[in-house]
N, C-alpha and C positions, 0 to 999 in steps of 0.2 A: 764717215767717222764711226769708228766702233762704238757700240752701246755697251752699257754695263751689263754683265752676263745675268744679273737678276732680271732684266726686262727680257732677254732672250727666254730664260726658263719660265717666266710667268706667261709668255705668249705661247709657249708650248704646253702650258698646263690646262689646256681647254680643248675638248673634243671637237667643238666647231672650227677652231683654229687650226687644228691638225687636218681636218677635213679640207679646209681651204688650201693649206699648203700641199696636201697630196694631189689636188687638182693642179695647182700652180706649178708643181714639179714636173708635170707633163706638158703644160702649154700655158702661153699667156691667155688670160680670160677677162672679159668685161664683167663689171658688176652684175648686169642683168643675167649673163650666163651663170655666174656662181649663184645668184639668187635662185634661178630656175633649177639648177641641178641640186642644190642643197635643200631647197625647200623652206628657206628662212626669209623672214621679213627683211626689206632693205634696211631699216633702221638698225636692227640687231646686226646684220651683215656689215654695215659701215662701221659699228663699233669694233667688231672683230678685225676688220682690215686696218683701222687705225692702229690697234694694239700691234699687229703684226708690222706695220710700217715703223712705228715707234721703236720696236725691237730690232730694226734693221734687216728683217727678213724679206720683205717685199718692197717694191716700188710702184707708185702709180704713174699712168701716162694719159692725159686727157687728149681724146681725138674727137673732134666735133663735139656732140652731146654725150659721148660715152667716155667712161673711164676704164681703162685697161690696167690689170696688175700682173706683175710677173715676179719671180724670185729676183731679189737683188743680185745683179751680176757680181758685186763686189763680195758677196757672202762667201763664195769659195776661197777668197783670199784671207778672209778673217777666220774662217772655220773649214779648213781643208776636209774634204770628205763628209761634210754635213748632209749635203744632199743624198748621198749614198747610203749613210746611216738612216736617215729619215725614210727614204724609199724602202729599205729593208725592214724597218720597224713597223711600217704601216702596210706593207704588201699583203699580209695574210689576215688583216682585220676585216671582217665581213662588210661593216659600213663603208670602208674606204674602197673596197672592191666594187660594191654597189654603186658608189659615187661615180667611179670611172666607167662603169657600164651605163649609168644614166648619161653621163656626158657623151659617150659614143653613139647612143641612141638619139640624143638630141642632135648631134651633128648630122646624122644620117637623115633625120626627118626634117632638117632645115628649120627646126624651132627657135634656134639661138641666133641672136643678132650676128651680123657678118663683121669680120674684122674690117677695120677702116685703116687704110695705108696712108 
């Protein structure tokens, strides 16, 4: 169901939520992975994830004891080219580049929880 545009713009008006979206544009991630990469407390992260979900930007999926988040697949139907726009807007921002590098290092070191199918 499409959300009111004000929810979308409010969700995008926070740096931590943009950091979350930047990571989720690349892959589905568990809350613990996001917490590790972003270095934020779980309670703060949950608040941001809730706002992104309420805006229709992300969807959660519970698997065993983990909750994974991904970009809502219906988003491209509601806002064509949104992901392309957001990637382009964020790609040159140093903190977003650093987050992607941190995620890559975490994957290589095996420090993040494993995906559960």
